[in-house]
C-alpha positions in Angstrom: 0.1 -0.2 0.0 1.1 3.1 -1.1 2.4 5.8 2.0 0.2 8.4 2.6 2.1 11.8 2.8 1.2 14.9 4.8 0.0 16.8 2.3 -2.2 14.1 1.0 -3.6 13.8 4.3 -4.3 17.5 4.6 -5.7 17.1 1.0 -8.2 14.8 2.4 -9.2 16.8 5.1 -10.3 19.7 2.1 -13.9 20.5 2.5 -14.9 21.6 -0.9 -14.4 20.3 -3.9 -13.4 22.8 -7.0 -14.7 22.7 -10.5 -11.2 20.7 -11.4 -11.8 18.2 -9.1 -15.6 17.6 -10.1 -14.6 17.4 -13.3 -11.6 14.9 -13.1 -13.8 12.6 -10.8 -16.6 12.3 -13.5 -13.9 11.3 -16.3 -12.2 8.6 -13.8 -15.7 6.9 -13.9 -16.7 7.6 -17.5 -13.3 6.6 -19.0 -13.1 2.9 -20.0 -8.9 2.7 -18.4 -8.9 -1.1 -19.0 -9.5 -1.2 -22.5 -7.8 1.6 -23.1 -4.3 0.3 -21.7 -5.1 -2.8 -23.5 -4.4 -1.4 -26.7 -1.6 0.4 -25.7 0.1 -2.2 -23.4 1.7 -3.9 -26.3 3.7 -1.1 -27.9 4.8 0.3 -24.6 8.4 0.7 -23.2 9.3 -2.5 -21.1 11.3 -2.3 -18.1 14.8 -2.9 -19.1 18.2 -1.4 -19.1 17.9 2.3 -18.2 15.7 4.7 -16.3 12.6 2.4 -15.6 9.5 3.8 -17.7 6.5 5.2 -15.9 3.7 2.9 -15.4 1.2 2.8 -18.2 -1.7 4.0 -16.3 -0.2 7.0 -15.2 1.1 8.2 -18.4 -2.3 7.1 -19.9 -4.2 9.8 -17.6 -1.5 12.5 -18.1 -2.0 12.6 -21.6 -5.7 12.9 -21.0 -5.2 15.5 -18.5 -3.1 17.1 -20.9 -5.8 16.9 -23.8 -8.5 17.7 -21.2 -6.9 21.2 -20.7 -5.4 21.7 -24.1 -2.0 22.3 -21.9 1.2 21.6 -23.7 4.2 19.6 -22.6 6.1 21.9 -20.1 3.1 23.3 -18.9 1.3 19.8 -18.1 4.7 19.3 -16.2 3.8 22.0 -14.5 0.5 21.5 -13.4 1.6 18.2 -12.1 3.9 20.1 -9.7 1.6 22.9 -8.7 -2.2 21.1 -8.8 -2.8 18.2 -6.2 -5.8 17.2 -7.8 -4.3 16.5 -11.1 -1.4 14.6 -9.6 -3.8 12.3 -7.7 -6.2 12.1 -10.7 -2.7 10.6 -12.2 -2.0 8.1 -9.3 0.9 10.5 -8.3 2.3 12.2 -5.1 4.2 15.0 -4.8 6.8 13.1 -3.3 6.6 10.5 -6.1 9.0 11.5 -9.3 6.8 13.2 -12.0 7.3 12.9 -15.3 9.1 15.9 -17.4 7.8 17.6 -20.8 10.3 14.9 -22.6 8.2 12.0 -21.2 5.0 13.7 -21.7 5.9 14.2 -25.3 7.2 10.8 -26.0 4.2 9.4 -25.0 2.3 11.6 -27.3 4.5 10.8 -29.8 4.0 6.8 -29.5 0.1 7.1 -29.7 0.7 9.4 -33.0 3.2 6.5 -34.4 0.7 3.6 -34.2 -2.2 5.8 -35.1 -3.6 4.9 -31.4 -5.9 8.0 -31.3 -8.5 6.1 -33.7 -8.3 3.0 -31.9 -9.1 4.3 -28.4 -11.8 6.5 -29.9 -13.2 2.8 -31.5 -12.2 1.4 -28.3 -14.6 4.3 -26.5 -17.3 3.1 -28.8 -17.7 0.0 -28.2 -18.0 0.2 -25.0 -20.9 3.0 -25.6 -22.9 0.4 -27.9 -22.1 -2.2 -25.1 -24.1 0.2 -22.6 -26.9 -0.1 -25.6 -25.6 3.7 -27.1 -25.3 2.2 -30.5 -25.7 3.4 -33.8 -29.2 4.0 -34.9 -30.9 4.3 -38.6 -29.9 8.1 -39.2 -26.5 10.2 -39.4 -26.1 13.8 -39.4 -22.8 15.2 -41.5 -21.6 18.6 -40.9 -17.8 20.0 -41.1 -16.3 22.8 -39.0 -13.0 24.9 -39.1 -10.0 24.4 -36.9 -7.8 27.7 -37.1 -4.2 27.8 -37.5 -1.4 30.4 -37.5 -1.0 32.2 -40.6 2.2 33.7 -39.4 5.3 33.0 -41.7 7.1 33.8 -38.4 8.7 30.7 -37.6 11.2 28.4 -38.1 10.6 27.5 -41.7 9.4 30.8 -42.5 6.5 29.8 -44.0 3.1 28.6 -43.3 1.7 25.2 -42.9 1.9 23.7 -46.1 -1.2 21.2 -45.3 -3.3 23.8 -44.2 -5.4 26.3 -46.9 -6.9 29.4 -46.6 -11.0 29.2 -46.9 -14.2 31.7 -47.2 -17.2 31.6 -44.7 -19.6 33.9 -45.3 -17.9 37.4 -45.3 -14.7 36.5 -43.6 -11.8 33.9 -44.6 -9.9 31.6 -42.6 -6.7 29.8 -42.6 -6.5 26.2 -40.8 -8.3 22.6 -41.2 -11.9 21.3 -41.2 -12.8 18.8 -39.2 -15.6 16.2 -40.6 -18.1 14.2 -38.4 -20.8 12.0 -38.8 -22.9 12.0 -35.5 -26.1 9.6 -34.8 -29.4 11.6 -35.2 -30.9 9.7 -31.8 -28.2 9.8 -29.1 -25.8 12.6 -30.8 -22.6 10.6 -30.6 -19.6 11.3 -33.0 -19.1 7.7 -34.8 -17.3 9.0 -38.0 -14.0 11.4 -38.3 -12.4 12.8 -41.0 -9.8 16.1 -41.4 -8.9 17.6 -44.4 -7.4 21.1 -45.5 -10.0 24.4 -44.6 -10.5 24.8 -48.8 -11.8 21.2 -49.1 -15.5 21.2 -49.7 -17.8 19.5 -47.3 -20.0 17.5 -49.6 -16.7 15.4 -50.6 -16.6 13.9 -47.8 -20.0 12.5 -47.3 -19.3 9.2 -48.3 -16.1 9.0 -45.3 -18.8 10.1 -42.2 -21.3 7.4 -43.1 -21.2 3.8 -41.5 -23.4 2.1 -44.3 -26.4 1.3 -42.5 -28.3 4.5 -42.9 -31.7 5.3 -43.5 -31.8 8.5 -43.6 -28.9 11.6 -43.9 -29.5 15.1 -42.7 -27.0 17.8 -43.9 -27.4 21.6 -44.4 -27.4 23.4 -47.5 -23.3 22.8 -48.0 -24.7 19.4 -48.6 -27.4 20.0 -51.9 -26.8 17.8 -54.4 -24.9 14.8 -52.7 -26.9 12.1 -53.7 -25.9 12.8 -57.2 -22.3 12.1 -56.8 -21.3 8.6 -58.0 -20.3 7.3 -54.4 -23.8 7.8 -53.2 -25.7 6.4 -56.5 -26.0 2.6 -55.0 -27.0 3.9 -51.7 -30.3 3.6 -50.3 -31.3 6.4 -47.8 -33.5 9.4 -47.6 -31.6 12.8 -48.1 -32.4 15.1 -45.6 -30.6 18.2 -46.9 -31.5 22.0 -45.8 -32.6 24.3 -48.6 -30.4 26.7 -49.4 -31.0 30.5 -48.2 -32.3 32.1 -51.2 -34.9 29.5 -51.8 -36.0 29.6 -48.2 -36.5 33.0 -48.5 -39.2 33.1 -50.9 -41.2 30.7 -48.5 -44.3 31.8 -47.1 -43.8 31.7 -42.9 -47.0 29.4 -42.8 -46.4 27.5 -45.4 -45.9 23.4 -45.0 -42.4 23.6 -46.7 -41.3 26.2 -43.9 -42.5 24.2 -41.4 -40.8 21.3 -42.5 -37.6 23.3 -42.5 -37.8 24.5 -39.1 -38.2 20.7 -38.1 -35.2 19.1 -39.9 -33.0 22.2 -38.5 -34.0 21.3 -34.8 -32.6 17.4 -35.9 -29.6 19.2 -37.8 -28.6 21.0 -34.5 -27.6 17.9 -32.5 -24.4 17.9 -34.7 -23.7 21.2 -33.2 -23.3 19.8 -29.6 -20.1 17.5 -30.2 -18.1 20.7 -31.6 -19.4 22.8 -29.0 -17.8 20.3 -26.8 -14.0 19.7 -28.6 -14.1 23.5 -28.9 -15.4 24.9 -25.6 -14.9 22.9 -23.2 -11.5 21.0 -23.9 -10.7 24.3 -25.9 -9.3 22.8 -29.2 -11.0 25.6 -31.5 -7.0 26.4 -32.7 -4.8 23.2 -34.2 -1.9 22.9 -31.8 0.3 20.9 -34.5 1.9 21.5 -37.9 0.4 19.4 -40.4 -3.0 17.1 -40.4 -1.6 13.7 -39.0 -1.0 14.9 -35.4 -4.4 17.1 -35.1 -6.1 14.0 -36.7 -4.8 11.7 -34.1 -5.6 14.2 -31.3 -9.3 14.9 -32.6 -10.0 11.4 -32.4 -9.5 11.4 -28.6 -10.9 14.4 -28.4 -14.2 12.8 -30.0 -13.9 10.0 -27.2 -14.1 12.2 -24.6 -17.2 14.3 -26.0 -19.2 10.8 -26.6 -18.4 9.8 -23.0 -19.2 13.3 -21.7 -22.3 13.4 -24.0 -23.3 10.0 -22.9 -22.3 10.5 -18.9 -25.8 10.3 -17.3 -26.5 7.0 -19.1 -22.9 5.8 -18.0 -22.8 6.7 -14.5 -27.0 5.9 -13.8 
């Protein structure tokens, strides 16, 4: 049994829980730790000559906290020294040897190298399906822009070549897009794709469908999706929003306007995962250059988002 330090004993007598402690306590219960560790364990360094590696459960929890709070590697190291609740979540004490920023970086690179972000996302969805939160018969598709630094004041003296510029409304953005397919009943993400920001939403639709849908929902940006060759054999109902100019011509009391309002209320479900990823987990701007690293990170953020959306069912 691990010896309790004076600081641990003093912390245990604290009367009030902070919001961070409540959030970490909830995530501790929601995360399928055993399943996630089982995926990483085959490629995780084994004890041998040299410094003994940190236990896998510790490093996985540290990595998850880094993504929860969108922290850099040095900031995550500082947080472990400064914040008791984060050490406790990782299973560490102030008297322990704490992971430094290079160790945190190496663990992230390990996950990226073996594309474990995607595997962990799939594992979480399997756990959710086992709890009755399986895919239904409808998918909502949508995309959101994640900004990237447009400055050339960097080592390469250039913008990220995998990021591009696009116009939305009257404003220009530079960065990438996250495309998702969401179940229209539970609002859980089941498919993800990432592209440069200038790639059209409609061109990625095929990658966002699981193949068993009876209906597909999308905004006006997906107009004409049913005519594309990759969907010719797909037997689904396409619930695509009317373009703004056409809708403005409708009478406010018409049946067509009522149908558009009902369809819009269903499509709004897809905005909830984007809200969690951008606002709760703070990833509205890319942290890495290139699409691959961001692709892996977004899969893990989507896994956290699915767990948080389903928390009432999972904690019942």
